[in-house]
C-alpha positions in Angstrom: 76.3 114.9 113.4 73.8 115.9 110.8 75.3 116.1 107.4 74.9 119.4 105.7 76.2 120.4 102.3 79.2 122.6 101.7 78.6 126.0 100.2 77.7 125.6 96.5 78.0 129.1 95.0 81.5 129.0 93.8 82.5 131.2 90.8 85.6 130.2 88.8 87.4 132.9 86.8 90.6 132.1 84.8 93.7 134.0 86.0 96.0 135.4 83.4 98.8 137.9 83.2 102.2 138.2 84.9 104.7 135.3 84.7 102.2 132.5 85.2 101.3 130.8 88.4 103.2 131.3 91.6 103.6 127.8 93.1 106.8 126.9 94.9 108.5 123.9 93.4 112.0 122.6 92.8 110.8 119.9 90.4 109.1 120.8 87.1 107.3 117.5 86.8 106.2 115.7 83.6 105.8 117.5 80.3 102.0 118.2 80.5 101.6 119.2 76.9 103.3 116.1 75.6 101.0 114.0 77.8 97.8 115.7 76.4 97.3 117.8 79.6 96.5 121.4 80.0 97.4 123.7 83.0 95.2 126.6 83.9 94.9 128.7 87.0 91.6 130.1 88.3 90.3 132.2 91.1 87.5 130.5 93.1 85.2 132.9 95.0 82.3 132.4 97.3 81.1 132.4 100.8 82.6 130.2 103.5 81.5 129.3 107.0 83.7 129.3 110.1 83.1 126.7 112.9 84.0 126.3 116.5 84.0 123.1 118.6 80.8 122.6 120.6 80.4 119.5 122.9 82.2 117.2 120.4 80.4 118.6 117.4 80.8 121.8 115.4 78.9 125.1 115.8 78.7 127.6 113.0 80.2 130.9 114.0 79.9 133.2 111.0 80.5 133.5 107.3 83.0 135.4 105.1 83.6 136.1 101.5 86.7 134.7 99.9 88.5 134.7 96.5 91.3 132.1 96.5 93.1 130.3 93.7 93.1 126.8 92.2 95.6 125.4 89.8 94.2 122.8 87.4 96.2 120.1 85.5 93.8 118.0 83.5 93.6 115.8 80.4 92.4 117.8 77.5 90.2 115.0 76.2 87.6 113.0 78.2 88.8 109.9 76.5 92.1 110.2 78.4 90.5 110.9 81.8 89.9 108.1 84.3 87.1 109.9 86.0 89.0 110.8 89.2 90.2 114.2 90.4 93.0 114.5 93.0 92.4 117.7 95.0 95.5 118.7 96.8 95.4 121.0 99.8 98.4 123.3 99.0 101.1 123.2 101.7 102.0 126.6 103.3 104.8 125.6 105.6 107.3 127.7 103.7 105.1 130.7 103.9 103.9 130.3 100.4 102.0 127.6 98.5 103.7 124.5 97.3 102.4 121.1 96.0 104.5 118.3 97.4 102.0 115.6 96.7 101.9 116.5 93.0 105.7 116.3 92.9 105.6 112.8 94.3 102.5 111.6 92.4 102.8 113.3 89.1 104.0 110.3 87.0 101.1 108.2 88.3 98.6 111.0 87.9 99.6 111.6 84.2 100.0 108.0 83.0 96.7 106.9 84.7 94.6 109.8 83.5 93.7 111.7 86.7 92.9 115.3 86.8 94.7 117.2 89.5 93.6 120.4 91.3 95.7 122.3 93.8 93.8 124.6 96.2 95.0 127.6 98.1 92.9 126.6 101.1 94.9 128.4 103.8 95.5 132.1 104.6 99.3 132.1 104.1 98.9 130.8 100.6 97.1 134.0 99.6 98.0 136.6 102.1 101.6 135.4 102.8 103.2 134.1 106.0 106.4 133.5 107.8 106.3 129.7 107.4 107.1 127.0 110.0 110.1 125.3 108.6 112.9 127.7 109.6 113.5 129.3 106.2 112.1 132.8 107.1 114.5 135.4 105.7 113.2 138.1 108.0 111.3 140.1 105.3 107.6 140.9 105.6 105.3 138.2 104.2 104.2 139.0 100.7 100.6 138.6 99.5 100.1 137.0 96.2 98.5 140.3 95.1 101.7 142.1 95.9 103.9 139.6 94.1 101.9 139.6 90.9 99.2 142.3 91.1 98.2 141.9 87.4 97.3 138.3 88.1 96.2 138.1 91.7 94.9 141.5 92.7 91.3 140.2 93.3 92.3 137.4 95.7 91.7 137.6 99.4 91.4 135.1 102.2 89.4 135.7 105.4 91.5 133.5 107.7 92.2 129.8 108.4 89.0 129.4 110.3 87.3 129.3 107.0 89.8 127.1 105.2 88.0 123.8 105.8 84.8 125.1 104.3 86.7 126.7 101.4 88.3 123.4 100.6 84.9 121.5 100.8 83.1 124.2 98.8 85.7 124.1 96.0 85.5 120.3 96.0 81.8 120.4 95.7 82.0 122.8 92.8 84.6 120.7 91.0 82.2 117.8 91.0 79.8 119.7 88.7 81.8 120.0 85.6 78.8 120.6 83.3 78.7 124.3 84.2 80.0 126.6 81.4 83.5 128.0 82.1 84.1 125.2 84.7 87.8 124.2 85.1 86.9 120.6 84.3 84.5 121.3 81.5 84.3 118.3 79.1 85.5 115.7 81.6 83.2 113.1 83.1 84.0 113.5 86.8 83.1 110.5 88.9 85.2 110.6 92.1 87.1 113.3 94.1 90.1 112.3 96.2 91.5 114.8 98.8 95.3 114.7 99.3 97.8 116.7 101.4 101.2 116.4 102.9 102.7 117.7 106.2 100.8 120.8 107.5 98.2 120.0 104.8 98.0 116.4 106.2 97.3 117.8 109.6 94.6 120.0 108.1 93.1 117.1 106.3 93.1 115.0 109.5 90.9 117.8 111.0 88.8 117.9 107.8 88.4 114.1 107.8 87.2 114.0 111.4 85.0 117.0 111.4 84.0 118.0 107.9 84.1 115.0 105.5 80.6 113.7 106.5 79.3 117.3 106.9 80.3 118.2 103.3 79.9 114.7 101.7 82.2 115.8 98.8 85.3 113.6 98.8 85.2 109.8 98.0 88.6 109.0 99.4 91.3 110.8 101.4 95.1 110.5 101.2 96.9 111.9 104.3 100.7 112.0 103.9 103.0 112.8 106.8 100.8 113.9 109.7 101.6 114.5 113.3 100.0 113.0 116.4 97.5 115.8 116.5 95.5 117.9 114.1 95.5 121.4 112.8 93.1 123.6 115.0 89.8 124.9 113.6 91.4 128.3 113.4 90.2 131.9 113.6 89.3 134.8 111.4 91.8 137.2 110.0 95.0 135.1 110.1 96.8 131.8 110.0 96.3 128.9 112.3 98.9 128.0 115.0 100.5 124.8 113.6 102.3 124.1 116.9 99.0 122.8 118.3 99.3 119.8 116.0 102.5 118.6 117.7 101.2 118.4 121.2 98.2 117.4 123.3 96.2 114.2 123.1 96.9 111.9 120.0 94.0 112.1 117.5 93.1 109.0 115.5 91.0 109.1 112.4 87.4 108.9 113.5 85.5 105.6 113.1 82.5 107.6 111.9 84.3 108.5 108.6 82.4 106.9 105.7 85.0 107.0 103.0 88.4 105.2 102.7 91.3 107.1 104.4 94.9 106.2 103.5 97.7 107.5 105.8 101.3 107.2 104.5 104.0 108.1 107.1 107.8 108.4 107.0 110.2 107.7 109.8 110.3 111.5 110.6 106.5 111.5 111.1 106.5 108.3 113.3 109.1 109.7 115.7 110.8 113.1 116.1 108.4 115.8 117.3 105.7 114.6 114.9 105.1 111.6 117.2 102.6 109.8 115.1 103.6 106.6 117.0 101.3 107.8 119.7 98.3 108.1 117.3 98.7 104.7 115.6 95.5 102.9 115.1 94.5 99.5 113.7 93.7 99.1 110.0 90.0 98.7 109.2 87.5 98.5 106.3 87.9 102.3 105.8 91.4 103.0 107.2 94.8 102.0 106.1 98.3 103.2 107.3 101.7 102.6 105.8 104.9 103.5 107.5 107.8 103.5 105.0 111.3 102.4 106.1 114.2 104.6 105.1 112.2 107.7 104.4 112.0 111.3 105.7 109.3 114.0 105.8 110.9 115.5 102.7 113.7 114.1 100.5 115.8 114.5 97.4 112.8 114.0 95.2 111.4 117.3 96.5 114.5 119.4 96.4 116.5 117.9 93.5 119.4 120.0 92.2 118.7 122.7 94.8 119.8 120.5 97.7 122.8 122.7 98.5 120.5 125.7 99.1 119.2 124.0 102.2 122.5 124.3 103.9 122.3 120.9 105.6 125.6 119.4 106.8 124.9 115.9 105.3 123.2 114.6 102.2 119.4 114.7 102.5 117.4 111.5 102.5 117.4 109.5 99.3 114.7 107.0 100.2 112.0 105.7 97.8 108.8 107.0 99.3 107.7 108.5 95.9 107.1 105.0 94.6 105.1 103.9 97.6 102.9 107.0 97.5 102.1 106.4 93.8 101.1 102.8 94.8 99.0 104.3 97.7 97.1 106.5 95.2 96.4 103.6 92.9 95.2 101.4 95.8 93.0 104.2 97.1 91.2 104.5 93.8 90.6 100.8 93.6 89.5 100.8 97.2 86.9 103.6 97.0 85.5 102.0 93.8 84.9 98.8 95.7 87.5 96.7 93.9 90.3 95.6 96.2 91.5 96.9 99.6 95.2 98.1 99.9 97.8 95.6 101.2 98.3 95.6 105.0 101.8 96.7 106.1 103.6 95.9 109.4 104.4 99.2 111.1 108.0 100.3 111.6 109.5 98.5 114.6 109.7 101.0 117.5 111.2 100.1 120.8 111.7 101.8 124.1 115.2 102.9 125.1 116.6 104.8 128.0 116.1 108.1 126.1 112.6 107.3 124.8 111.4 105.6 121.7 113.6 104.7 118.8 113.5 102.5 115.7 115.0 99.0 115.9 117.7 99.0 113.3 119.1 96.1 111.2 122.8 95.3 111.1 123.4 97.9 108.4 121.6 100.7 110.3 118.3 100.9 108.4 114.9 100.7 110.3 113.2 97.3 110.5 109.7 96.4 109.3 107.4 99.0 107.8 106.9 99.1 104.0 110.1 97.9 102.4 111.7 99.2 99.3 114.8 98.0 97.4 117.1 100.7 98.8 116.7 99.4 102.4 116.5 95.7 101.6 119.5 95.8 99.2 121.4 98.6 100.8 124.3 100.7 99.8 123.5 103.6 102.2 121.9 104.2 105.6 118.7 106.0 104.9 117.0 107.7 107.9 114.2 110.1 108.6 115.6 110.8 112.1 118.3 113.4 112.4 119.9 113.6 115.9 122.5 116.3 115.1 121.8 119.9 116.1 120.8 121.2 112.6 118.2 123.7 111.3 114.6 122.6 111.3 114.5 122.2 107.5 117.4 119.7 107.7 115.5 117.7 110.3 112.6 117.4 107.9 114.8 116.3 105.0 116.4 113.5 106.9 119.8 112.2 106.1 121.7 109.7 103.9 124.9 108.2 105.4 127.3 106.4 103.0 128.2 102.8 103.9 132.0 102.3 104.1 133.3 100.6 100.9 134.5 97.7 103.1 130.9 97.1 104.3 129.5 97.2 100.7 132.2 94.9 99.5 131.2 92.4 102.2 127.5 92.5 101.2 127.9 91.7 97.5 130.2 89.6 95.5 130.2 92.3 92.8 128.0 94.6 90.8 126.2 91.7 89.0 125.3 90.1 92.3 124.0 93.5 93.6 122.0 94.3 90.4 120.3 90.9 90.6 119.4 91.2 94.2 118.2 94.7 93.8 116.0 93.6 90.8 114.6 90.8 92.9 113.7 93.3 95.6 112.0 95.5 93.1 109.9 92.6 91.9 109.1 91.6 95.5 107.9 95.1 96.3 105.7 95.1 93.2 104.3 91.6 94.1 103.5 92.9 97.6 101.6 95.8 96.2 103.8 98.5 97.7 105.2 99.6 94.3 103.5 99.7 90.9 104.7 97.7 88.0 104.5 100.9 85.9 107.4 102.2 88.1 109.7 99.2 87.6 112.1 100.8 85.2 112.4 104.0 87.2 112.9 102.0 90.4 115.6 99.9 88.7 117.3 103.1 87.5 117.4 104.1 91.2 120.0 101.4 92.0 123.4 102.6 93.2 125.5 100.2 91.2 128.2 102.9 91.1 128.7 102.6 94.9 129.2 98.8 94.5 131.7 99.3 91.7 133.6 101.8 93.8 133.8 99.2 96.6 135.5 96.6 94.4 139.0 97.6 95.5 138.1 96.7 99.1 137.0 93.2 98.4 
């Protein structure tokens, strides 16, 4: 493939009016103002190309004008900026834009001085869509311009066939922060990191294999919760068919990619209909994959106090993938800067059974191997990303937390002091292994379920 640049003529215009930005989130995140950060939303307009597959390469089909939106959270002062911009491909699986990676990564982004930019790369984020996670209420999809015309009237998206070039074009424009009125004016931008979760991860897999070298914009890529396949190249005038990413031939990350690519997977992604187990590939100088035990595609960190609104029959997953993802971002930054490579992790132990593949479980019921966190190594609950009950799609994605009987907990620990010490030891072991950051130690310690151990005292 001959590398060609992404479109460079991007115009940024600040968006104002209405009730502020329209980004779906159940978690408000850190106090940006207190951290010396600003939050501003812009339109990004330009000309994007659409491509089709042609004998293993890409053939340019046509071009179309677009005006999409970007949300920028950045340090106000360059002295507080670490030179790296995390560019998140907004997730549209709900039929509207959301930023799941920001929810997981925000504490590390803020304390380490990254800038973060969320991009409405896909059609549904601007023009509205039914979504793919089973939460469609039957009403017609609403365009951003219909929801908040004062703010978004000028936005328009030509279709998902242009989304890859839109994402690359905006990335290229973000790198040139010296332009007056630029969203990152005043910051010394050194590196761009692409990131995306779920459908966005499938899109980024396509982007990585077919566009990363062509655009030559991003210095590292974080792909979180992908399926065995990739998002199709897409067409003009509408959304892409995500079902294509769940079937067909497994697609690995191409060996031709010239930047570090970090894949982080949950139990849901490895098995269920995501079937990443079929697309596993060896780690290399530019590829690393972590599979995290006790985790699900989405979890309590994403939904928080709104858990009951999902209507799931059991508590959703309460695993600790947020800590692992923050470590992955940290390692990706060091890796692309030529410092140290990320630790290598054993994949989750998958075995063949009469009904297909399943995880090998420990005596408690948690998955073996994979990246380990304290909640699975010093357990008080069974944490799974695989839901076998007949439940709505959204509940499959959020996994399940099954309480351990008090008698079992009582048999595991001599008391709460024993539990707290063993849990703290597991925290330190995860930090030592590089799968958790020392900056997250206090938050991880606070995640301990000492209350469940205390409640089990009567059964000892």
